[in-house]
N, C-alpha and C positions, 0 to 999 in steps of 0.2 A: 316846458321841455318834457320829454317822455320818461316814464318810469323804466329801471333795469330789472324788475322783478318780472319773470314770466306771467303772461296775460292769463294763462289758462289755468293756475294754481287756484283751487277754491278757496275763498275766503275762510279764515279760522282753521286750516287745515294744519297740523302738527307734524315737524319731519322726524320720518323713522329714525334718524340717527341720534335725535335726543331721546327716543325710548329706550333702545338697543344700549347705551350706555348707563343709564341709571338703573336698569330693573335687571335683578339677577334672574338665572334660569334655574327654576325649579323643577328637578326629576322626580318622578314618582317611584318609591323603591318597589322591586319586583315582588309580587304575592307570592308566597310559599305555597305548594300544593301539600295540603296536609291530609289528603285523602289516603296517601300510602303509608302514613305512619303506623297506623295499627298493624297493616301486614308486615311491616319491617320488625317491629316489635315482637310479633307473633313467630317470625321465622326466628330471631335471636333465640327465642325462648326455647322452641323445638330444637335448635343446634344444642343448647346447654345440657337439655334432658337428654337428647340422644348421646352425649359424650358420657355423661353421668351413669348411663344406663349400660353403655360399655363398659366402662371401668368396673361397675358393679359386678356385670357378669364375668368380667376378666379375674376378680378376686374370687369369685366364688367357685370358679373354674379350675382355680391354680389348687393342685394336691396339698392338703395340711398334712404337718408331722403327726406320725402315730403317736398315741398316748403311751406313755412307758408305766410298766407295772410291776417295779422294781421291788421286792421284798426288802423290807427296812428292818433294822435292828430295834427291838421293841425296847418302849420306854417304860421303865420301872415305875410301878405305883406311886413310889416316892424315893426319894434319893436314899441309898442306905449309907449307913457308916459301919466299921468294923464290929463284928458281933451278930450282924444281921439285923440290927435295928434301924428304924428310918431315920431320916431327918426330923421328922415330927414327934419323935419319941417313941414310936411302937413298932413291932416287928413286922416285917413284911407279911402279907396275907397268905395263907394256905389256899393252894388253887387244887381243886377236884380232891381234896384230901391230901394234897402232897406240900409238905412244908419247906421252907427256905433254912436249912441248919448251917451252922458255923462249921462243922466239918462234913466231909463226904462220907457216907456210910458204904460198906463192903460186904453187908450179908448178900445183897443182890447186885453184882456188878457186871453188865452186860453192854454191849455195844451193837447198834444197828446203823444203817446208812439209808438217808433221804435225800432223793434227787427231785428236782422240781422243773419241769419244762413249761414256758408260756410262750405260745405261739411260735415253738419251735426253739426257742432260746433259753438255755439253762440258767436258773437263777441260783445264785450264791445263798448258801444257809449261812447266815452270820455266825460268827464266833461269840460267845458269851450269853449266849441265850440261857436264861435261868439261873444264872450268877449274878449275884448283889454287886454293886459297885461301892467303892472304888475296887478298879482291878489291878493286879499285878500281871503284866504282861511281857513275855518273852518270846524270841524268835524260834521258828522251829522249821522243820522241812516241808510242813503243810503250811506255813505261814505264820502269822501271830498266833500265839498260843496264851489262852488266859490261864494263868497258873494258880491264882488266888483270887479271892474275892470276899466280900463280906459275908456272904452265905451261899448255898448251894442248893436249889431245889434238886429233887431226887432223879429228874430229867434234865438235862442241859447239855451245852456243846461248849467246848475248849476251842475249837478250831473251825476253820470256815469250810471244811472238806466234805460237811454232809455228815460226818460222825455223829450220832448222838449217843450221849452216855445215860445208862441208867443205873445208877448207885443209890441204892435204897436200904433203910434199916429195917425193912421187914418184908416180907414176900406177897406179893399182890400182882394181880394183872394191870399192866400199863397199856395204854393204847397211843395211837398216833393224835387222837382227840385231846388228850391230856398235853402231849408236847406242844400241841398248837394253843392251847390255854396258856400255857405258861408263856409262849412266845407273843401270846396276846394277839394272835392273827386267826382270821376267820377260816373254818373248813368244813366243807359240806360237800355233797356230790354235784354242787353246781358252783363251788367258788374254792379258790386257794387263797387266802390273803387278799390282795385288792383285785386279783385276777378272777373274772367271772366267765363261767361258761360251762358245759360238760365236762367233768374230770374224768380223765382214763386213768385208771388205776392198774399198775404190775406191782405185783408181789414175787420177790424173787425171779424175775425175767419171765413171770408168766401173768397173763392178764386176769384181772378179778373183778367179780361184780360186786365185792362187798362195799359196804358204805366206808368211805375212806376214815371218817373218825373212830370208827369200831376196830381197824387193824390193830392187831396186837403187836406189842414191841418185843420183839424174841431175839435172841443171840445171834449175831451177824446175818440179821435180816436186810434184805435190801428191797426199799418201798421206791416206786417211783410214781410221781403224780404229774399227768400232761393235762394242760388246758389249751384248748384250741387245737392245735396238730397233734396226731399220733406220733410219739416219736418212740421207736423201737428201744427197749431198754438196753444198757451196755452193761457189762460186767465191771463190778467195782471190787477189787482186792484189798481186803482189810491188810494193815500194816502186819509185819511179823511180831508174833507174841501178843496180839491184840486179842 
């Protein structure tokens, strides 16, 4: 009897269907191109640096607020108590031969006016310069008025309107430098308090070439100090009876 298998199949051949069912197909993962990675990182780095530089330039170009040079109230060498004594038990020190006395003297009693301008802006002269704390302060037409204190230097201010009181038990020459020393503020041809620069001096409305600390304090004298801008002097009228 003749065989049913095809006569042309080679002996020992394995059917293709038997292989396809039993063997899974393994696909090779695609290879990444790493040649461009350094270029990408370099581009990111350049972008970050560019943004940082732009922000830095913007902050530097932004205008900064001007530094203020307000003249502040002086700090006493030690907190005084009634009678002119300090909290440490000693008296307030003499300044340029000027003492801080319990009572105001009247042998010499004159007033002068001081105005200070820094970059065109007027600076207020504080009240209470040269008066030992604690203070007794009352209201007046000129604002707060230091009526009493533990002691009074011979040069002092009761109000903040620029009037400087010279009340001394003896006759001697007093200068603007004496007042600034009591105020504990610097004064020279190039500095007024914390403000630095060429100082323009006016005395009684006239420009003066004198050294500011050497200007004498005379009755009803008007002194103006300009730092920065040259501000023309203005007329100050002393109160009636002053």
